[in-house]
SERO-4910 file (N, C-alpha, C, O; in steps of 0.05 Angstrom, whole numbers):
BEGIN
 pado doro    nc1    nc2    nc3   cac1   cac2   cac3    cc1    cc2    cc3    oc1    oc2    oc3
  Met    A    350   -203    209    328   -202    190    339   -195    162    357   -178    159
  Asn    A    329   -209    142    336   -204    115    313   -188    101    292   -200     97
  Phe    A    318   -163     95    298   -146     83    309   -133     58    331   -122     59
  Lys    A    295   -134     36    305   -123     11    282   -110     -4    260   -121     -7
  Ile    A    287    -86    -15    269    -73    -33    280    -74    -61    303    -70    -66
  Ile    A    262    -81    -80    270    -84   -108    253    -65   -125    229    -67   -125
  Gln    A    266    -48   -140    252    -29   -157    241    -44   -182    255    -62   -192
  Pro    A    218    -36   -191    207    -50   -215    222    -43   -240    234    -21   -242
  Pro    A    222    -61   -260    234    -54   -286    218    -31   -298    194    -27   -291
  Lys    A    230    -17   -317    217      7   -328    189      2   -339    171     18   -335
  His    A    185    -21   -352    159    -27   -365    137    -33   -344    114    -34   -351
  Leu    A    144    -38   -319    124    -43   -298    122    -19   -278    104    -19   -262
  Ala    A    140      0   -280    141     22   -261    116     40   -261    111     54   -241
  Glu    A    101     39   -282     76     55   -283     55     43   -265     35     57   -257
  Tyr    A     58     18   -257     37      4   -242     46     -7   -215     30    -11   -197
  Val    A     73    -11   -212     84    -22   -187    102     -2   -174    120      9   -187
  Arg    A     97      4   -148    115     22   -134    142      9   -128    163     20   -135
  Phe    A    141    -15   -116    165    -30   -112    158    -58   -102    136    -63    -93
  Phe    A    177    -76   -105    175   -103    -94    191   -105    -69    210    -90    -65
  Trp    A    184   -123    -51    199   -126    -26    200   -155    -17    182   -171    -23
  Leu    A    221   -162     -3    224   -189      8    233   -186     38    249   -169     44
  Val    A    222   -203     55    230   -203     83    231   -232     93    212   -247     88
  Glu    A    252   -239    106    255   -265    119    265   -261    147    283   -244    152
  Tyr    A    254   -276    166    262   -271    194    257   -296    210    238   -311    206
  Lys    A    275   -301    230    272   -324    248    258   -314    273    271   -308    293
  Ala    A    232   -313    272    216   -304    295    212   -328    314    216   -351    307
  Ser    A    205   -322    339    200   -343    359    179   -333    378    170   -310    377
  Val    A    170   -350    396    150   -342    416    161   -320    434    147   -302    441
  Asp    A    187   -322    440    200   -302    457    206   -276    442    206   -254    454
  Lys    A    211   -278    416    217   -255    399    199   -255    374    209   -260    352
  Pro    A    174   -249    378    155   -248    355    161   -224    337    173   -204    345
  Tyr    A    152   -226    313    154   -204    293    126   -192    291    106   -207    286
  Val    A    123   -166    295     97   -153    294     98   -129    275    115   -111    279
  His    A     81   -128    256     79   -106    237     53    -91    243     31   -102    239
  His    A     55    -66    251     32    -48    255     29    -32    229     45    -15    223
  Ala    A      8    -39    214      4    -26    188    -14     -2    190    -35     -3    204
  Phe    A     -7     20    177    -22     44    177    -41     45    153    -39     29    135
  Ala    A    -58     65    153    -75     70    129    -56     76    106    -35     89    109
  His    A    -64     67     82    -47     73     58    -65     74     34    -85     60     31
  His    A    -56     91     15    -72     96     -9    -66     77    -32    -78     78    -53
  Cys    A    -47     58    -27    -39     38    -48    -45     10    -38    -40      4    -14
  Pro    A    -54     -8    -55    -58    -36    -47    -32    -51    -48    -12    -42    -59
  Glu    A    -32    -74    -35     -8    -91    -32    -15   -120    -38    -35   -130    -28
  Val    A      1   -133    -54     -2   -162    -59     20   -177    -43     43   -170    -45
  Ile    A     12   -197    -28     30   -211    -11     29   -241    -16      8   -253    -20
  Phe    A     53   -254    -16     55   -283    -18     73   -292      5     96   -285      7
  Cys    A     61   -307     24     76   -318     46     85   -346     38     69   -365     39
  Tyr    A    110   -349     30    120   -375     20    132   -392     41    139   -415     36
  Lys    A    135   -382     66    145   -398     88    134   -387    114    132   -363    118
  Gly    A    126   -405    132    116   -397    158     87   -389    157     73   -394    138
  Gln    A     79   -375    178     51   -367    181     49   -341    197     64   -336    216
  Phe    A     29   -325    190     24   -300    203     -5   -300    213    -23   -313    202
  Lys    A     -9   -285    234    -36   -277    243    -41   -249    234    -23   -232    235
  Tyr    A    -66   -244    226    -73   -217    215    -99   -208    228   -118   -223    231
  Gln    A    -99   -182    235   -123   -170    246   -126   -142    236   -108   -126    237
  Ser    A   -150   -135    227   -156   -108    217   -180    -97    233   -192   -111    250
  Ala    A   -187    -73    226   -210    -60    240   -236    -74    233   -256    -71    247
  Phe    A   -236    -90    211   -261   -103    201   -262   -133    207   -282   -145    203
  Asp    A   -239   -144    217   -238   -173    220   -227   -180    247   -210   -166    259
  Ala    A   -236   -203    258   -223   -215    281   -197   -227    272   -193   -231    248
  Glu    A   -179   -234    290   -153   -245    283   -157   -271    267   -173   -288    275
  Lys    A   -142   -274    245   -143   -297    229   -116   -302    216    -98   -285    218
  Asn    A   -113   -324    202    -88   -329    188    -85   -311    164   -104   -307    149
  Leu    A    -61   -299    161    -56   -283    137    -53   -301    113    -38   -320    114
  Val    A    -67   -294     92    -66   -311     67    -52   -295     45    -52   -271     45
  Ser    A    -41   -310     26    -30   -297      2    -53   -285    -13    -74   -298    -18
  Gly    A    -50   -260    -21    -72   -246    -35    -67   -217    -36    -45   -207    -32
  Ile    A    -88   -202    -41    -87   -173    -43    -99   -160    -19   -120   -167    -10
  Tyr    A    -84   -141     -8    -93   -125     15    -97    -97      4    -78    -82     -1
  Gly    A   -122    -89      2   -129    -65    -13   -121    -39      1   -115    -39     25
  Gln    A   -122    -18    -14   -118      9     -2   -137     13     20   -160      4     19
  Thr    A   -128     25     42   -145     26     66   -142     52     82   -121     65     81
  Gln    A   -163     59     96   -163     82    113   -161     74    142   -164     91    160
  Thr    A   -156     49    148   -155     39    175   -128     26    181   -112     22    163
  Ile    A   -123     19    207    -99      6    215   -103    -24    218   -126    -33    221
  Ser    A    -81    -39    217    -83    -68    221    -57    -78    233    -38    -63    237
  Lys    A    -57   -104    239    -33   -116    252    -28   -144    241    -47   -159    238
  Ala    A     -3   -150    235      5   -177    226     28   -186    244     46   -170    249
  Ser    A     27   -211    254     48   -220    272     54   -249    267     37   -265    258
  Ser    A     79   -257    274     88   -285    271    107   -292    293    124   -275    301
  Asn    A    106   -316    303    125   -326    322    140   -351    312    150   -368    327
  Thr    A    141   -353    285    156   -375    272    173   -363    249    169   -340    241
  Asp    A    192   -379    240    208   -370    217    190   -365    193    171   -380    189
  Phe    A    194   -343    179    177   -338    156    192   -325    133    214   -315    136
  Gly    A    179   -326    110    189   -313     86    165   -302     71    146   -316     66
  Ile    A    167   -276     63    145   -263     49    156   -247     25    176   -234     28
  Leu    A    142   -250      3    147   -233    -20    122   -216    -25    100   -226    -25
  Gly    A    126   -190    -28    103   -172    -32    110   -151    -53    133   -146    -59
  Phe    A     89   -137    -62     94   -114    -79     70    -95    -76     47   -103    -75
  Tyr    A     78    -69    -76     58    -48    -75     50    -40   -103     67    -34   -120
  Leu    A     24    -41   -109     13    -31   -134      3     -3   -130     -6      5   -109
  Tyr    A      5     13   -151    -11     38   -151    -40     29   -155    -45      9   -169
  Pro    A    -59     42   -142    -87     33   -143    -98     30   -172   -115     13   -177
  His    A    -89     47   -190    -99     45   -217    -90     20   -232   -101     13   -253
  Ala    A    -71      5   -220    -63    -21   -232    -86    -41   -231    -87    -59   -248
  Leu    A   -104    -38   -212   -126    -57   -210   -145    -56   -234   -150    -76   -246
  Pro    A   -155    -32   -241   -172    -31   -265   -156    -33   -291   -166    -43   -311
  Gln    A   -131    -25   -291   -115    -25   -316   -104    -53   -322   -107    -62   -345
  Leu    A    -93    -66   -303    -81    -93   -309   -100   -116   -304    -99   -136   -319
  Phe    A   -118   -113   -284   -135   -135   -277   -164   -130   -285   -181   -148   -282
  Arg    A   -170   -106   -295   -197    -99   -304   -217   -101   -281   -240   -110   -285
  Leu    A   -208    -94   -257   -225    -94   -233   -225    -67   -220   -204    -55   -217
  Pro    A   -249    -56   -214   -250    -29   -201   -235    -29   -175   -238    -47   -158
  Ala    A   -218     -9   -171   -202     -7   -146   -220     -6   -121   -213    -16   -100
  Asn    A   -243      7   -124   -260     11   -100   -272    -16    -90   -282    -17    -68
  Glu    A   -271    -37   -106   -280    -63    -96   -261    -75    -75   -269    -93    -61
  Phe    A   -237    -64    -74   -217    -75    -55   -211    -56    -32   -195    -63    -15
  Thr    A   -223    -33    -31   -219    -14    -10   -226    -26     17   -248    -36     21
  Asn    A   -207    -26     36   -210    -37     63   -216    -67     63   -229    -78     81
  Gln    A   -208    -81     41   -213   -110     39   -187   -125     36   -167   -114     26
  Cys    A   -187   -150     44   -165   -169     38   -178   -193     24   -198   -204     33
  Val    A   -167   -200      1   -179   -221    -16   -157   -241    -23   -135   -234    -32
  Asp    A   -163   -267    -20   -143   -287    -26   -136   -288    -56   -152   -278    -72
  Ile    A   -113   -299    -62   -103   -296    -89   -120   -310   -110   -122   -301   -133
  Lys    A   -133   -333   -102   -150   -347   -122   -175   -330   -128   -183   -329   -151
  Ser    A   -187   -318   -107   -210   -301   -112   -203   -276   -128   -219   -266   -143
  Phe    A   -178   -267   -124   -169   -243   -138   -164   -247   -168   -174   -232   -184
  Cys    A   -150   -269   -175   -144   -273   -203   -146   -302   -212   -131   -311   -230
  Gly    A   -163   -317   -198   -170   -344   -208   -148   -364   -207   -130   -363   -191
  Arg    A   -150   -383   -226   -131   -405   -227   -103   -395   -232    -84   -408   -222
  Glu    A    -99   -374   -247    -72   -363   -252    -59   -354   -226    -35   -359   -222
  Gly    A    -74   -342   -209    -64   -334   -183    -57   -357   -165    -36   -358   -152
  Glu    A    -74   -378   -166    -69   -402   -151    -43   -416   -160    -27   -425   -144
  Met    A    -40   -417   -187    -16   -430   -198     10   -414   -191     31   -425   -185
  Leu    A      7   -387   -191     30   -370   -184     38   -375   -155     62   -378   -149
  Glu    A     19   -377   -137     25   -383   -109     40   -409   -106     59   -411    -91
  Glu    A     30   -430   -120     43   -456   -119     72   -455   -129     90   -467   -116
  Arg    A     77   -441   -151    104   -438   -162    122   -423   -143    146   -430   -140
  Leu    A    112   -403   -130    128   -387   -111    136   -404    -87    158   -402    -77
  Met    A    118   -421    -78    124   -439    -56    146   -458    -63    162   -465    -46
  Leu    A    146   -467    -88    165   -488    -97    191   -477   -108    209   -492   -115
  Ala    A    192   -450   -112    216   -438   -125    241   -443   -109    241   -446    -85
  Ala    A    263   -445   -124    289   -452   -112    300   -429    -95    313   -434    -74
  Asp    A    295   -404   -103    305   -381    -88    289   -356    -94    270   -357   -110
  Asn    A    296   -334    -82    281   -309    -85    284   -297   -113    266   -283   -123
  Asn    A    307   -301   -125    310   -291   -153    290   -303   -171    279   -290   -189
  Gln    A    285   -329   -168    265   -343   -184    237   -333   -177    220   -331   -195
  Arg    A    232   -328   -152    206   -318   -144    200   -290   -157    179   -285   -167
  Ile    A    220   -273   -156    217   -246   -168    211   -249   -198    194   -235   -209
  Lys    A    226   -267   -211    222   -271   -240    193   -281   -246    181   -272   -265
  Leu    A    183   -298   -229    156   -308   -233    135   -286   -230    116   -285   -246
  Val    A    139   -268   -211    121   -246   -207    123   -226   -230    103   -216   -239
  Phe    A    147   -220   -239    151   -203   -262    135   -213   -286    120   -198   -299
  Asp    A    138   -239   -292    125   -251   -315     94   -249   -312     80   -244   -331
  Phe    A     85   -254   -287     56   -253   -281     45   -225   -288     23   -223   -299
  Leu    A     59   -204   -279     49   -177   -284     53   -168   -313     35   -155   -324
  Glu    A     75   -176   -325     80   -169   -353     58   -179   -371     51   -166   -391
  Ala    A     48   -203   -365     27   -215   -382      1   -199   -381    -16   -202   -399
  Arg    A     -2   -181   -362    -26   -165   -359    -23   -137   -370    -43   -121   -370
  Leu    A      0   -129   -379      4   -103   -391    -14    -98   -415    -21    -75   -421
  Lys    A    -21   -119   -429    -38   -117   -453    -66   -107   -446    -80    -98   -464
  Asn    A    -74   -109   -420   -101   -101   -412   -103    -70   -409   -126    -60   -409
  Ala    A    -81    -56   -406    -82    -28   -400    -95    -12   -423    -90    -17   -446
  Arg    A   -111      8   -415   -126     24   -435   -114     52   -435   -113     66   -415
  Ala    A   -105     60   -459    -91     86   -462   -108    110   -456    -98    131   -448
  Glu    A   -135    107   -459   -152    130   -454   -153    139   -425   -162    161   -419
  Phe    A   -143    122   -407   -143    130   -379   -115    138   -369   -111    139   -345
  Ala    A    -97    142   -387    -69    148   -380    -67    173   -363    -50    174   -345
  Asn    A    -83    193   -368    -80    219   -354    -87    216   -325    -72    226   -308
  Ile    A   -110    204   -319   -118    201   -291    -99    183   -276    -93    187   -252
  Cys    A    -89    162   -290    -70    143   -277    -44    158   -271    -32    153   -250
  Ser    A    -35    175   -289    -10    190   -284    -13    208   -260      6    211   -245
  Ser    A    -37    221   -257    -41    239   -234    -40    223   -208    -28    233   -189
  Ile    A    -53    200   -208    -53    184   -183    -24    175   -176    -16    176   -153
  Arg    A     -9    167   -196     18    157   -192     36    180   -181     51    176   -162
  Met    A     34    204   -193     50    226   -184     44    234   -156     63    240   -140
  Leu    A     19    235   -148     12    242   -121     19    220   -101     23    226    -78
  Ser    A     20    195   -111     28    173    -93     57    176    -86     65    168    -64
  Asn    A     73    186   -104    102    188   -100    111    214    -88    131    215    -74
  Ala    A     97    235    -92    104    262    -82     79    278    -78     69    291    -97
  Tyr    A     69    278    -53     43    292    -48     46    322    -53     67    334    -46
  Ser    A     25    333    -64     24    362    -67     -6    370    -65    -23    355    -74
  Gly    A    -11    393    -53    -39    402    -50    -50    408    -78    -38    421    -94
  Val    A    -74    398    -82    -88    403   -108   -118    404   -102   -128    388    -87
  Ser    A   -132    422   -115   -161    423   -111   -175    402   -130   -165    397   -152
  Val    A   -196    391   -120   -211    371   -136   -221    384   -161   -222    371   -182
  Lys    A   -230    409   -160   -240    423   -183   -219    425   -205   -224    419   -229
  Ser    A   -195    434   -198   -174    437   -218   -165    410   -228   -157    407   -251
  Trp    A   -165    390   -211   -158    363   -219   -178    352   -239   -170    340   -259
  Ala    A   -204    357   -235   -224    349   -254   -221    363   -280   -223    351   -302
  Glu    A   -215    389   -279   -212    404   -304   -188    395   -320   -189    394   -345
  Ser    A   -167    387   -307   -143    377   -321   -148    350   -335   -134    343   -353
  Asn    A   -169    336   -326   -177    311   -338   -201    315   -357   -213    295   -367
  Phe    A   -210    340   -361   -231    347   -379   -258    333   -372   -272    323   -388
  Leu    A   -263    334   -345   -287    322   -334   -301    341   -315   -287    358   -303
  Ser    A   -327    338   -312   -341    354   -291   -332    342   -264   -321    320   -263
  Thr    A   -336    358   -243   -328    348   -217   -341    322   -210   -328    304   -199
  Arg    A   -367    319   -216   -381    295   -209   -371    271   -226   -367    249   -215
  Gln    A   -366    275   -251   -355    254   -268   -327    246   -259   -321    222   -258
  Phe    A   -312    266   -252   -284    260   -243   -285    244   -217   -270    224   -214
  Glu    A   -301    252   -198   -303    237   -172   -310    208   -176   -300    190   -163
  Arg    A   -329    203   -195   -338    176   -200   -315    160   -213   -310    137   -205
  Arg    A   -302    172   -233   -280    158   -246   -256    154   -227   -243    133   -227
  Phe    A   -251    174   -211   -228    173   -193   -232    151   -173   -213    136   -166
  Lys    A   -256    147   -162   -261    126   -143   -256     98   -155   -247     80   -142
  Glu    A   -263     95   -181   -259     70   -194   -229     64   -197   -221     41   -196
  Phe    A   -213     85   -201   -185     81   -206   -167     83   -181   -144     75   -182
  Ser    A   -177     94   -159   -161     97   -135   -173     83   -111   -158     77    -92
  Gly    A   -199     78   -111   -211     65    -89   -224     84    -69   -239     76    -52
  Phe    A   -217    109    -71   -227    130    -52   -238    153    -68   -232    157    -91
  Asn    A   -255    169    -55   -262    195    -67   -237    213    -66   -219    208    -49
  Pro    A   -235    233    -83   -210    249    -85   -201    261    -58   -177    261    -52
  Lys    A   -220    271    -42   -212    285    -18   -200    265      2   -180    271     15
  Leu    A   -212    241      5   -201    222     24   -174    211     14   -155    208     29
  Phe    A   -171    207    -12   -146    198    -24   -124    218    -17   -102    210     -9
  Leu    A   -129    244    -21   -109    264    -16   -102    266     14    -79    270     21
  Arg    A   -122    261     32   -116    261     60    -97    239     68    -78    243     82
  Ile    A   -103    215     57    -86    192     64    -58    194     50    -38    188     63
  Ala    A    -57    204     26    -32    208     12    -15    228     27     10    225     29
  Arg    A    -27    249     37    -12    269     52     -1    257     78     23    261     84
  Phe    A    -17    241     92     -8    227    116     16    209    109     36    209    123
  Asn    A     13    193     88     35    174     81     61    189     74     82    179     79
  Ser    A     58    213     62     82    228     54     98    239     78    121    246     76
  Leu    A     85    240    102     98    249    126    116    228    138    135    235    152
  Leu    A    110    203    134    124    181    147    153    179    137    158    186    114
  Asn    A    170    169    154    199    166    147    213    193    145    237    194    137
  Lys    A    200    215    152    213    241    152    225    246    179    215    236    200
  Asn    A    246    261    180    259    269    205    249    296    215    257    317    205
  Phe    A    230    295    233    218    320    243    224    325    273    210    340    286
  Arg    A    246    313    282    252    315    311    257    343    320    251    349    343
  Asn    A    267    361    304    272    388    312    251    408    303    255    432    305
  Lys    A    228    397    295    206    415    287    182    413    305    176    391    316
  Leu    A    169    435    310    144    435    325    122    423    308    122    425    283
  Leu    A    102    411    321     79    400    306     65    421    289     55    416    268
  Thr    A     64    445    300     51    467    285     65    473    259     53    478    239
  Gln    A     92    472    260    108    477    236    102    455    215     99    461    191
  Ile    A    102    430    224     96    408    206     69    411    193     65    407    169
  Ala    A     49    418    211     22    420    201     19    441    179      7    436    159
  Leu    A     31    464    183     29    486    163     44    479    138     36    485    116
  Glu    A     67    466    141     83    458    118     69    439    100     73    440     75
  Tyr    A     52    422    111     38    402     95      9    409     90     -7    391     82
  Gly    A      1    433     95    -25    442     87    -48    436    106    -72    438     98
  Tyr    A    -42    429    131    -64    425    151    -72    453    161    -57    472    160
  Tyr    A    -97    454    171   -107    480    180    -91    489    204    -84    513    207
  Asp    A    -86    471    223    -71    477    247    -61    451    259    -64    430    248
  Glu    A    -49    454    283    -37    430    296    -59    409    303    -54    385    300
  Ser    A    -82    418    312   -103    400    320   -112    383    296   -117    359    298
  His    A   -115    396    273   -123    382    248   -102    361    241   -109    338    234
  Phe    A    -77    368    243    -55    349    237    -56    325    256    -54    302    247
  Ile    A    -58    330    282    -59    308    302    -83    290    297    -80    266    299
  His    A   -106    302    291   -130    286    286   -126    266    263   -132    243    266
  Asp    A   -116    276    240   -112    259    217    -90    238    223    -94    214    216
  Phe    A    -69    246    236    -47    227    241    -57    205    259    -51    181    254
  Gln    A    -71    211    280    -81    191    298   -102    172    284   -102    148    289
  Gln    A   -118    184    267   -138    168    253   -126    147    235   -135    125    234
  Phe    A   -105    155    221    -93    138    201    -70    120    212    -61    101    198
  Ser    A    -60    126    236    -38    110    246    -44     97    273    -31     77    280
  Gly    A    -63    108    288    -68     98    315    -49    108    336    -50     99    359
  Cys    A    -32    127    329    -13    138    349    -11    168    346    -17    179    325
  Asn    A     -1    181    367      3    210    367     28    217    351     49    204    355
  Pro    A     28    237    334     51    244    318     76    252    336     98    246    328
  Lys    A     71    265    359     93    272    376    108    248    385    133    248    386
  Glu    A     94    226    393    107    202    401    120    188    378    142    177    380
  Tyr    A    107    188    355    117    174    331    144    186    322    163    171    317
  Phe    A    146    212    321    170    225    310    193    227    331    216    231    323
  Lys    A    187    224    356    209    227    376    222    201    383    244    200    393
  Gln    A    208    178    378    218    152    386    236    141    364    234    147    340
  Asp    A    254    123    373    271    108    355    255     83    348    257     62    362
  Ile    A    240     84    327    223     62    319    232     50    292    244     64    276
  Arg    A    227     25    289    233     12    263    210     16    244    187     10    250
  Leu    A    217     27    221    196     34    201    193     12    180    213     -1    173
  Ala    A    169      8    172    163    -11    149    156      6    125    132      8    119
  Ser    A    175     18    112    171     36     90    152     58     99    156     68    121
  Asp    A    132     66     83    113     85     92     87     72     99     65     84     98
  Arg    A     89     46    106     65     30    111     59     26    141     38     17    149
  Gly    A     79     32    158     75     28    187    101     23    202    122     33    193
  Thr    A     99      9    224    123      3    240    125    -26    246    105    -41    243
  Val    A    149    -35    254    153    -63    261    166    -66    287    182    -48    296
  Glu    A    161    -88    301    174    -96    326    185   -124    323    171   -141    312
  Phe    A    209   -128    331    221   -155    332    244   -157    351    256   -178    354
***
């Protein structure tokens, strides 16, 4: 399998977590299966070779299309039994209202094809990616596509966007009240604005961000109670409940097994 993570250039880092590429020769005997967990950041995907099947909690199995897969509180599965190539990138949720002038909450738990997401420009980008000579050219096309939207960003929302980005990268416990005060808003005003820029109400966003921050950690020598208290859960039962809700599996099994991880987005089998 050829898998590569590409960090965004400095001028895009405020809106893009990272870019990624994966290519694999799957077959009926050795299919590729990605079990995706709940995540507080949306993802844009372009499948430039092969075909995937996709199933979420809200949809029956269907073909995976190039487009945006919004921030979600549910699990999903994507699988392929043919050779494939995919280019994707994780956006911070505030990139949707800032770069595309679209409320993030319109995409929560949704997958939207690229033409519906950004019109003819998105359709043209997909065509160019399909015809590109190599992945370096594909990355350049995506960079240019995003750079053209930087002019849409509004400086007056920089503070709330910065808060979302920091918590996306390094979870820390914070009260909604203090968060609202730091943005000079009442709690109700903050919750409304936050949902527009993150897709979730603040409490749910923090729950999912905390869950995501646990993944890819080595907890093999720690008791679940220790992990729970370290990350601000009330007790072990609270930790297990959230982990199962957002991943579909028990944390004890997840952390003790030798599993292949797909960043902090889920697990893969091949």
